[in-house]
MISEKOL-614168 format. One line per 4 residues: their letters; for each residue x, y, z of C-alpha. Coordinates in Angstrom, 1 decimal, always signed. Layout:
N
A	X Y Z; ... $
***
This chain:
299
XXXX	+1.2 +29.3 +15.7; +4.1 +29.9 +13.4; +6.5 +27.7 +11.4; +9.6 +26.8 +13.5 $
XXXX	+11.7 +27.2 +10.3; +10.5 +30.3 +8.6; +8.0 +31.9 +11.0; +5.1 +31.9 +8.6 $
XXXX	+1.5 +31.3 +9.3; -0.5 +29.1 +9.3; +1.5 +26.3 +10.7; +0.6 +22.8 +11.8 $
XXXX	+1.6 +21.2 +15.1; +2.9 +17.7 +14.3; +2.3 +16.7 +17.9; +3.9 +13.2 +17.8 $
XXXX	+7.0 +14.5 +16.2; +7.4 +17.7 +18.2; +7.5 +19.9 +15.1; +5.5 +23.0 +14.0 $
XXXX	+5.7 +23.6 +10.2; +4.0 +25.7 +7.5; +2.6 +24.2 +4.3; +5.8 +24.4 +2.3 $
XXXX	+8.1 +23.0 +5.1; +5.6 +20.3 +6.0; +5.5 +19.1 +2.4; +9.2 +19.1 +2.3 $
XXXX	+9.4 +17.2 +5.6; +7.1 +14.4 +4.3; +9.1 +14.1 +1.1; +12.4 +14.0 +3.1 $
XXXX	+11.0 +11.3 +5.3; +10.0 +9.2 +2.3; +13.4 +9.8 +0.7; +15.2 +8.7 +3.9 $
XXXX	+13.1 +5.5 +4.0; +13.8 +4.7 +0.3; +17.6 +5.1 +0.9; +17.7 +3.4 +4.3 $
XXXX	+16.1 +0.3 +2.9; +17.7 +0.4 -0.6; +14.2 +0.3 -2.2; +15.1 +1.7 -5.6 $
XXXX	+17.2 +4.4 -7.2; +16.6 +7.2 -9.8; +17.7 +4.7 -12.5; +14.7 +2.4 -11.7 $
XXXX	+11.3 +2.6 -13.1; +8.8 +2.3 -10.2; +5.3 +1.1 -10.7; +3.0 +2.8 -8.1 $
XXXX	-0.2 +1.0 -7.2; -2.8 +3.8 -7.2; -6.2 +2.8 -5.9; -7.5 +6.4 -5.7 $
XXXX	-7.3 +6.7 -2.0; -5.2 +9.5 -0.3; -2.2 +7.3 +0.5; -1.6 +6.0 -3.0 $
XXXX	-2.3 +9.4 -4.6; +0.2 +11.1 -2.1; +2.8 +8.4 -2.8; +2.7 +9.0 -6.6 $
XXXX	+2.9 +12.8 -6.0; +5.9 +12.5 -3.6; +7.9 +10.1 -5.8; +7.3 +12.4 -8.8 $
XXXX	+8.4 +15.4 -6.8; +11.5 +13.5 -5.7; +12.4 +12.9 -9.3; +11.8 +9.2 -9.6 $
XXXX	+10.6 +7.6 -12.8; +7.1 +6.3 -12.0; +4.2 +4.6 -13.8; +0.8 +4.6 -12.2 $
XXXX	-1.1 +1.2 -12.0; -4.8 +0.8 -11.2; -7.1 -2.2 -10.9; -10.8 -1.6 -11.6 $
XXXX	-12.6 -4.0 -9.2; -15.9 -3.6 -10.9; -17.8 -2.3 -7.8; -20.4 +0.0 -9.4 $
XXXX	-20.1 +3.7 -8.3; -17.0 +3.1 -6.2; -14.9 +1.8 -9.1; -16.1 +4.6 -11.3 $
XXXX	-15.1 +7.2 -8.8; -11.8 +5.6 -8.2; -11.1 +5.6 -12.0; -12.1 +9.2 -12.2 $
XXXX	-9.6 +10.1 -9.5; -6.9 +7.9 -11.1; -7.2 +9.5 -14.5; -7.2 +13.0 -12.9 $
XXXX	-4.0 +12.1 -11.0; -2.1 +10.8 -14.0; -3.2 +13.7 -16.2; -2.1 +16.3 -13.6 $
XXXX	+1.2 +14.6 -12.8; +1.8 +13.7 -16.5; +2.9 +10.1 -15.8; +2.4 +7.0 -17.9 $
XXXX	-0.2 +4.5 -16.6; -1.6 +1.0 -16.9; -5.2 +0.0 -15.9; -6.7 -3.5 -15.6 $
XXXX	-10.3 -4.5 -15.2; -11.2 -7.4 -13.1; -14.1 -8.3 -15.3; -11.7 -9.0 -18.2 $
XXXX	-10.4 -11.9 -16.1; -13.4 -13.2 -14.2; -16.5 -11.9 -16.1; -17.6 -10.3 -12.9 $
XXXX	-16.5 -7.8 -10.2; -14.9 -8.5 -6.8; -18.3 -8.6 -5.0; -19.8 -11.2 -7.2 $
XXXX	-16.5 -13.2 -7.3; -16.5 -13.3 -3.5; -19.8 -15.1 -3.5; -18.8 -17.5 -6.3 $
XXXX	-15.6 -18.7 -4.6; -17.2 -18.4 -1.1; -14.3 -16.4 +0.4; -14.3 -13.0 +2.1 $
XXXX	-13.9 -10.0 -0.3; -10.9 -8.6 +1.5; -9.1 -12.0 +1.3; -9.5 -12.5 -2.5 $
XXXX	-8.9 -8.8 -3.2; -5.4 -9.1 -1.7; -4.7 -12.3 -3.6; -5.8 -10.8 -6.9 $
XXXX	-4.1 -7.5 -6.5; -0.7 -9.2 -5.7; -1.1 -11.5 -8.7; -1.9 -8.7 -11.1 $
XXXX	+0.8 -6.4 -9.8; +3.4 -9.2 -10.3; +2.2 -10.5 -13.6; +1.4 -7.2 -15.3 $
XXXX	+4.0 -4.9 -13.9; +6.1 -2.9 -16.3; +8.8 -2.6 -13.6; +10.7 -4.9 -11.2 $
XXXX	+9.7 -2.6 -8.4; +6.1 -2.1 -7.1; +5.4 +0.6 -4.6; +2.2 +0.6 -2.4 $
XXXX	+0.8 +3.4 -0.2; +0.9 +1.5 +3.1; +1.5 +4.2 +5.8; +2.7 +4.0 +9.4 $
XXXX	-0.7 +3.3 +10.9; -1.3 +0.4 +8.5; +2.1 -1.1 +9.2; +1.7 -0.9 +13.0 $
XXXX	-1.8 -2.3 +12.8; -0.7 -5.3 +10.7; +2.2 -5.9 +13.1; -0.1 -5.9 +16.1 $
XXXX	-2.6 -8.2 +14.4; +0.2 -10.7 +13.6; +1.6 -10.5 +17.1; -1.9 -11.1 +18.6 $
XXXX	-2.2 -14.2 +16.4; +1.5 -15.2 +16.8; +1.7 -15.4 +13.0; +5.5 -15.8 +13.0 $
XXXX	+5.8 -16.2 +9.2; +4.2 -12.8 +8.7; +6.0 -11.2 +11.6; +9.4 -12.2 +10.2 $
XXXX	+8.4 -11.1 +6.7; +7.0 -7.7 +7.6; +9.3 -5.0 +6.3; +9.2 -1.8 +4.3 $
XXXX	+10.7 -3.8 +1.4; +10.2 -7.4 +0.2; +13.0 -8.4 -2.2; +12.2 -9.8 -5.6 $
XXXX	+12.4 -13.6 -5.6; +10.7 -16.7 -7.2; +9.2 -14.5 -10.0; +7.7 -12.0 -7.5 $
XXXX	+8.3 -8.3 -8.1; +10.1 -6.3 -5.4; +7.4 -4.8 -3.1; +8.2 -1.5 -1.3 $
XXXX	+6.3 +0.8 +1.1; +8.0 +4.2 +1.0; +5.3 +5.7 +3.4; +6.0 +3.1 +6.1 $
XXXX	+7.2 +5.8 +8.6; +4.7 +8.5 +7.6; +1.5 +8.8 +9.8; -1.9 +8.6 +8.2 $
XXXX	-2.8 +12.1 +9.3; +0.3 +13.3 +7.6; -0.7 +11.8 +4.2; -4.1 +13.4 +4.7 $
XXXX	-2.6 +16.8 +5.5; -0.2 +16.5 +2.5; -3.1 +15.7 +0.2; -5.0 +18.7 +1.5 $
XXXX	-2.1 +21.1 +1.2; -1.4 +20.0 -2.3; -5.0 +20.0 -3.4; -4.8 +16.3 -4.3 $
XXXX	-8.2 +14.9 -5.2; -8.8 +11.4 -3.8; -11.5 +8.9 -2.8; -12.7 +9.6 +0.7 $
XXXX	-13.5 +7.0 +3.3; -12.7 +3.3 +4.0; -13.3 +0.5 +1.6; -17.0 -0.6 +2.0 $
XXXX	-15.8 -4.2 +2.3; -13.6 -3.5 +5.3; -16.5 -2.8 +7.6; -15.9 -4.7 +10.9 $
XXXX	-12.3 -5.6 +9.9; -10.1 -6.4 +12.9; -7.4 -4.0 +11.6; -9.8 -1.1 +11.9 $
XXXX	-10.5 -2.0 +15.6; -6.7 -2.2 +16.2; -6.1 +1.1 +14.6; -8.7 +2.7 +16.8 $
XXXX	-7.1 +1.2 +19.9; -3.6 +2.3 +18.8; -4.9 +5.9 +18.3; -6.0 +5.9 +21.9 $
XXXX	-2.6 +4.7 +23.1; -0.9 +7.4 +20.9; -3.0 +10.1 +22.6; -1.2 +9.5 +25.9 $
XXXX	+2.1 +8.3 +24.4; +3.1 +10.6 +21.5; +5.1 +9.0 +18.7; +4.3 +5.5 +20.1 $
XXXX	+3.5 +4.1 +16.7; +6.7 +5.4 +15.2; +8.9 +4.1 +18.1; +7.1 +0.8 +18.0 $
XXXX	+7.8 +0.1 +14.3; +11.3 +1.5 +14.4; +12.1 -0.7 +17.5; +10.6 -3.7 +15.7 $
XXXX	+12.8 -3.2 +12.7; +16.0 -2.8 +14.9; +15.2 -6.0 +16.8; +14.6 -7.8 +13.5 $
XXXX	+18.0 -6.8 +12.3; +19.7 -7.9 +15.5; +18.1 -11.3 +15.6; +18.7 -11.8 +11.9 $
XXXX	+15.0 -11.7 +10.8; +14.6 -11.9 +7.1; +11.8 -10.7 +4.8; +12.6 -13.4 +2.3 $
XXXX	+10.2 -16.3 +1.9; +11.3 -19.7 +2.9; +8.2 -21.5 +1.6; +8.8 -24.0 -1.2 $
XXXX	+7.3 -22.7 -4.4; +6.6 -24.2 -7.8; +5.2 -22.7 -11.1; +1.4 -22.9 -11.5 $
XXXX	+0.6 -25.5 -14.1; -1.8 -23.1 -15.8; -0.1 -19.7 -15.8; +3.5 -20.3 -14.4 $
XXXX	+2.9 -18.0 -11.4; +4.8 -19.2 -8.2; +2.6 -21.1 -5.9; +2.7 -23.7 -3.1 $
XXXX	+0.3 -26.0 -4.9; -0.2 -27.2 -8.5; -2.6 -24.4 -9.4; -2.4 -20.9 -8.0 $
XXXX	-5.3 -19.3 -6.2; -5.9 -16.8 -9.0; -6.3 -19.5 -11.6; -8.6 -21.4 -9.2 $
XXXX	-10.8 -18.3 -8.7; -10.8 -17.8 -12.5; -11.9 -21.4 -13.2; -14.8 -21.1 -10.8 $
XXXX	-15.9 -17.7 -12.0; -15.8 -18.7 -15.7; -17.6 -22.0 -15.0; -20.2 -20.1 -13.0 $
XXX	-20.8 -17.6 -15.8; -21.1 -20.4 -18.4; -23.6 -22.3 -16.3 $
***
């Protein structure tokens, strides 16, 4: 199999997209797709400083590399969740990435806020680990960002799985808000997902071609998660319907535009009485978690 652009070998058959590309042209294709998404959704410009949330997984590592290659000003951001070997490996990858790409970085440790890691915190507040992890990550990205723009590595497979889950549950608030970009409002940073139209297998291939070290495997706390089951089902559909995921998400975004769907929040928010973070109640969830954790550690 040869590259359809230059005729070189080896080349990769991007089956859902109907393209056959070599290493160089595949990498260029992914970067072009990301640039198109950034421009189409007015995510940010080359004048902005973009904080990239880097967990150490392939998607976030690829996102940092792509944005750096495209000439954007980036700062890498990592949260140490305090999960024994997993967090140590993630930090090892993170420091390797920022050193190789020569980008500034910021790292926060959950234990500095709660005196414990995410696993212990989940038991203390009696909530699922994935639930509190999302809440804490969003809070820390908003409160400790060195930029008005925060970029995350959510890929096409993630976005379609989230959309399907919300459709199955008829979670209209989340359906209306789902978008490659959430505008800054009420003290929240602008959240962007430049990999929204890049398949997961494409980020994996991009990482391999560029020799990008990353943490392999799913988060241990996601075992049995509904989104993983949905992803598996969507992969089966894609086998007989090439580019189904891509068409589905693009069609959803077009329909949203036609019916006037907005990604802006219409929930009434007020400042947390303890930290000032926007919340629907008097005390935000982060501060509630922190109170329980600190009280637990004292007792």
